[in-house]
N, C-alpha and C positions, 0 to 999 in steps of 0.2 A: 912522494911518500904519503902514507895515510895521514889523515888529520888527527885521528886518535893516535896518541904517542906510542912508541915502542914500549915505554914504561907501562902504559895501560894495557896494551895488547900482548906484549912479549915480543922480543926481536924476531922470532921465527914467524909468528903470525903477521907481523908488520911486513916482513920480507915476502910472505906468501901473497898478501894483498897487493904488493908492488908487482909481483910476478903475474897475478891475474890481470892487472891493468896493462902490462906489457903484452901479455898474450891476447887480450881483447883488442889491443891496438889503440886504446884510448889515451894513455899517458904520453904518447908520442905525437899527438896532434898539435901542430904549431898553433900558438895563440890560445890554447885551452888552459883551463885551471887544473892542470895535472890530470886531465881526463874527466873530472867531475862534471863538466858541462858539455859533454860530447853525446850527440845522437848517433845511433847506428848509421854507418855510412860516412861518418867523419865531420858532419856539420856541427856547429855549436848552437847551444840554446842559451838564453839569458834568464837569470832568476832561479832561485832555489826554493821558492815557496811551495812547489809541488812537482811531482813527476810531470814532465812536459807533455806526455800523452800524444806525441806526434807519430802518426803512422807513416813510416818511410818505406817506399817501394825499393826493393833491392833487385834490379833486373838480372844481375848475375846468378842469383839464386831463385829468382821468380817467386819471391815471397815479400810480404809486407811485415814490418816489425816495429814495435814500439820501444825497442831497447834504447836505454839512455843511461848516462852517468858513467862513472869510472869503471863500474863492474857490469854495465849493460843490463840493467834490470828491465824486464818487460813490465808494462803497466800493471797487468794482473798480479804478477809476483810482488811488485812493489806494494800494491793495495793490501795484500795479505800481510806482508811484513810490517807495513805502517800501523796496522791495527794491532798485531801481535806485540810489537815493540813500543807502541805508542809514540811513533816518530812524528815530530811536529812539522816536518818539512822534508825537502829533498836535498838538504845541505850536505856538504862533504862528510861531516861527522855522522849524520844519519845514514848516508850511503855506506860508510865504513861499518857501522853497527849492523846494518842489514846484511852486508856481505859475510860478516862473522857469523850471523845467525844462520845463513844458508849453509855455511861450512859446518856449523854445529849440527844442523839438521841431517847432514850426510855422515855424521859421526866421524868427521875428519879432523876436528880441532885438536884432540889429543895426539893424533898422528903428527900434525904440524908442530905442535909443541915439542914432540920427541924427535923432530927432524926426519921423520919418515915420509918424505915428500912424494916419492913415487906412489906410495899407497894412498896418500891424501889426494893427489891428482886423480888417481883412478876412481876414488869415491866421489869426487866433485865433477867428473867429466859430463854427467848428464845435465848439469846446470850451465856450464860454460862451454859453448860450442867450439871454442878455440883450443881446448885441451885435447891431448892425444887420446884417441879412441872414443871421442864423443859421438861420432857417427851421424852428425846432422848434415853431412854433405858440404860443410863449409871448411874453410882453411883451418887445419889443425897444426899446432906446433909440435916439434919433436920433443920428447921428454928431456933429452940431454940439453937442449937449448933452454928449456924452462928451468932446469936445475942450475945452469950457469947464471941465469937471471936472478934466481933465488939467492944464490951464494953471493953474487955481486951486490944484492940488496941488503946483505948483512945476516942472512939466514945460515944456520948451521945444519949440516946433514948428519944423520945418525950413522953410527958405524955399520949398520946393517945395509946401507945403500951400497949396492955392488959397484965395482969399478966400471962395468959396462954402462950402468945407469949414470955414472958420473961423467962419462965421456960426452 
């Protein structure tokens, strides 16, 4: 669960953040702090003073990445968000705030609050490689799988979500 409360975020936004963590594979890493301390590739880092800035080679994709945390922030993305939001550290609360800001920047926050999750996922897919249609050549989850995760996390879907999308 996000460290910012559902009361602070709204239940749909909290559920969407949980969905992102499942999609990125961070919240399921054994021994982790609900994904907040996960480096790309699944190893853990210690300390939340700052983004860990560890370049991890991913042989399967033939790339190096600095992605870290529950929402897999690249170091350069984190640097921009930390300045914009005046984040003091890489703590779970700061990570939650930064993820919400990325969502807001894609104009998807209102969609999430309205339960229009397929549209929100489509708008956010260029940020998170695990979302359907991201096109980064990495593993992408199916929309219906993510909708199921979202609902199990306490999110509500709008009436405009089609039955096909709900399957």
